[in-house]
C-alpha positions in Angstrom: -2.1 12.4 5.1 -1.6 14.8 2.1 -1.8 11.9 -0.1 -5.1 10.7 1.1 -6.4 14.3 1.1 -5.5 14.7 -2.6 -7.1 11.4 -3.4 -10.3 12.4 -1.7 -10.3 15.7 -3.6 -9.9 13.8 -6.9 -12.9 11.5 -6.1 -15.1 14.5 -5.2 -14.1 16.3 -8.4 -14.9 13.3 -10.5 -18.2 12.9 -8.8 -19.0 16.6 -9.7 -18.1 15.9 -13.2 -20.0 12.6 -13.5 -23.3 14.1 -12.4 -25.8 14.3 -15.3 -27.1 17.7 -16.2 -25.6 21.1 -15.8 -22.2 21.3 -14.1 -22.3 23.8 -11.3 -19.0 25.6 -11.5 -19.6 27.1 -8.0 -19.3 23.6 -6.4 -16.1 22.9 -8.4 -14.6 26.3 -7.6 -15.4 25.7 -3.8 -13.3 22.5 -4.0 -10.5 23.7 -6.1 -9.8 27.3 -4.7 -8.9 26.1 -1.1 -6.5 23.6 -2.6 -4.8 26.1 -4.8 -4.5 28.4 -1.8 -3.0 25.5 0.3 -0.7 24.6 -2.6 0.4 28.2 -3.0 1.2 28.4 0.7 3.2 25.2 0.5 5.3 26.5 -2.4 6.0 29.7 -0.7 7.1 27.8 2.5 9.4 25.8 0.2 10.9 28.8 -1.2 11.3 30.5 2.1 13.0 27.5 3.7 14.8 25.7 1.0 15.2 28.5 -1.7 13.1 26.7 -4.4 9.3 26.3 -4.7 10.0 22.8 -5.9 12.1 21.6 -3.0 9.9 19.8 -0.4 12.9 18.8 1.9 13.7 15.8 0.0 17.3 16.9 -1.0 18.0 17.7 2.6 17.4 14.4 4.2 20.0 12.8 6.4 20.2 9.1 5.3 22.6 6.2 5.8 24.7 7.3 2.7 25.1 10.4 0.6 21.8 10.3 -1.3 22.5 13.9 -2.6 25.2 12.5 -4.9 22.7 10.3 -6.6 19.5 12.4 -6.2 18.9 12.0 -10.1 18.9 8.2 -9.7 16.4 7.8 -7.0 13.6 7.3 -9.5 13.9 5.0 -12.5 11.8 2.6 -14.6 14.5 0.1 -14.1 13.4 -0.3 -10.5 10.0 -1.4 -11.4 10.5 -5.2 -12.2 12.2 -6.1 -8.8 9.8 -3.8 -6.9 6.7 -5.5 -8.5 8.1 -8.8 -7.2 8.9 -7.5 -3.7 5.7 -5.6 -3.1 3.4 -8.3 -4.6 5.0 -11.7 -4.6 7.9 -11.8 -2.2 7.4 -14.6 0.3 7.9 -14.7 4.1 10.2 -16.9 6.1 9.3 -19.4 8.9 10.5 -19.0 12.5 10.4 -21.7 15.2 8.9 -19.2 17.8 6.1 -16.8 17.8 5.2 -15.0 15.6 6.5 -18.0 13.4 6.9 -15.9 10.2 9.0 -12.8 9.2 9.3 -10.8 6.1 12.1 -11.9 3.7 14.7 -9.5 2.3 14.6 -11.2 -1.3 13.4 -14.4 -2.6 12.9 -13.6 -6.2 14.4 -15.2 -9.3 18.2 -14.6 -10.0 17.7 -12.8 -13.3 15.8 -10.0 -11.4 18.7 -9.5 -9.0 20.9 -7.9 -11.5 18.1 -6.2 -13.7 18.1 -2.8 -11.9 21.0 -0.5 -12.4 22.2 2.7 -10.8 21.2 3.3 -7.2 18.8 0.4 -6.6 19.1 -1.3 -3.2 17.8 -4.8 -3.6 18.2 -5.8 0.1 16.8 -2.7 1.6 14.3 -4.3 4.1 12.2 -7.3 4.7 9.0 -7.4 2.7 6.1 -9.8 2.4 4.1 -9.3 -0.9 0.5 -8.2 -0.7 -0.7 -11.2 -2.7 1.1 -13.4 -0.2 0.1 -11.8 3.1 -3.1 -10.1 2.0 -4.8 -12.1 -0.7 -8.3 -10.6 0.4 -7.2 -7.6 -1.7 -7.5 -9.7 -4.8 -11.4 -9.1 -4.5 -10.9 -5.6 -5.7 -11.1 -7.1 -9.3 -14.7 -8.1 -8.7 -15.9 -4.6 -8.4 -17.6 -3.5 -11.6 -20.7 -2.1 -10.2 -22.3 0.3 -12.8 -23.8 2.5 -10.0 -20.4 3.6 -8.7 -18.3 3.1 -11.7 -16.9 6.7 -11.4 -15.9 6.1 -7.8 -14.1 2.9 -8.7 -12.3 4.7 -11.5 -11.2 7.3 -9.3 -9.9 4.8 -6.7 -8.2 2.7 -9.5 -6.4 5.7 -11.1 -5.3 7.0 -7.8 -3.9 3.7 -6.9 -2.0 3.3 -10.3 -0.6 6.8 -9.9 0.8 6.1 -6.4 1.9 2.7 -7.3 3.8 3.9 -10.3 5.7 6.4 -8.1 6.3 3.6 -5.4 7.5 1.0 -7.9 9.9 3.5 -9.5 11.7 4.4 -6.2 15.2 3.0 -5.5 14.2 1.8 -2.0 11.4 -0.6 -1.2 9.9 -1.0 2.4 6.7 -2.3 3.8 5.7 1.1 5.2 5.4 2.4 1.6 2.4 0.0 1.2 0.3 2.4 3.3 0.5 4.8 0.3 -1.9 2.6 -1.8 -3.0 -0.6 0.2 -5.9 1.5 1.9 -7.3 2.2 -1.5 -7.0 -1.5 -2.6 -8.6 -2.3 0.7 -11.8 -0.2 0.0 -12.0 -1.7 -3.5 -11.6 -5.2 -2.1 -14.4 -4.7 0.5 -16.7 -3.2 -2.2 -15.8 -6.1 -4.5 -16.7 -8.6 -1.8 -20.1 -7.0 -1.4 -20.5 -7.0 -5.2 -19.8 -10.6 -5.3 -22.3 -11.3 -2.3 -25.1 -9.6 -4.4 -24.1 -10.9 -7.8 -24.0 -14.6 -6.7 -26.9 -14.3 -4.2 -29.3 -16.2 -6.3 -27.2 -19.3 -6.9 -26.8 -21.5 -3.7 -23.6 -23.3 -4.7 -21.9 -20.3 -6.2 -23.0 -18.2 -3.2 -21.6 -20.5 -0.8 -18.4 -20.9 -2.7 -17.8 -17.1 -3.1 -18.7 -16.3 0.5 -16.5 -19.2 1.9 -13.6 -18.0 -0.3 -14.0 -14.3 0.7 -14.1 -15.4 4.4 -11.0 -17.5 4.2 -9.1 -14.9 2.4 -10.2 -12.4 4.9 -9.3 -14.5 8.0 -6.0 -15.3 6.3 -5.2 -11.7 5.7 -6.1 -10.6 9.2 -4.0 -13.5 10.8 -1.0 -12.8 8.7 -1.2 -9.2 9.1 -1.2 -9.5 12.9 1.7 -11.8 12.9 3.8 -9.8 10.6 3.2 -6.8 12.7 4.7 -8.7 15.7 7.4 -10.0 13.5 8.5 -6.6 12.1 8.7 -5.1 15.5 9.9 -8.1 17.5 13.2 -6.6 18.6 11.1 -3.7 20.1 8.8 -6.1 21.9 11.8 -7.8 23.3 13.3 -4.5 24.6 10.2 -2.8 26.0 7.9 -5.7 26.8 9.9 -9.0 26.9 7.5 -10.5 29.4 4.7 -10.4 26.8 6.8 -12.3 24.2 7.7 -14.7 26.9 4.0 -15.5 27.8 3.0 -15.8 24.1 5.8 -18.3 23.4 4.9 -20.2 26.5 1.2 -20.3 25.5 2.1 -21.8 22.0 4.7 -24.2 23.4 2.0 -25.6 25.8 -0.6 -25.6 23.0 1.7 -27.6 20.7 2.5 -30.1 23.4 
């Protein structure tokens, strides 16, 4: 939540600065002052609870191993290459029964397996790359509309900043995608509408682009739903086994 709040504040601030004419300092101050008060309160809370204004509780986490002994190795540029592959290109695995696919722990090239040093956990959790499971997000590159260029820049820089931190972390998991995929989704939707307008006067190009956008959207929605089931299949089997049985029965009958 704090991540999206900061991103929204950055977007609003850039909008203030992009307006032509005189910059009204009162508007900028009304945005920045509450943020400074909130940041000051958070730093005070850190000091009161952990003894340091820069300790947000990260060093006090209880994990599966003693992370405190390797706290200085949790972020490193060496982790970026394998994380790029895992977050963007790592494929899925097929299953015989519903939901038919599941995230793969690692399916990358062998030379990447030994590339990171230090603390990096290659087989942390199963991940399906966003270009494999959510190709609709590729439409974000279509967005170059001049009228909202400041907004696009704000989204792009926010995404790159969060992505740099995520890719530099020693542990990769699909839930970390929530930090930047929503921003990419907004850009992809805007990119799709930009394409609809740009190719609207050419029948063949219009049909091709809209068909491709629709296919990518349906593919992304379908695979996202299946991966949501697959990633939590053990919980469904524990708390609602009848649902899984009925779904499997439905697909078995449909295939026969």
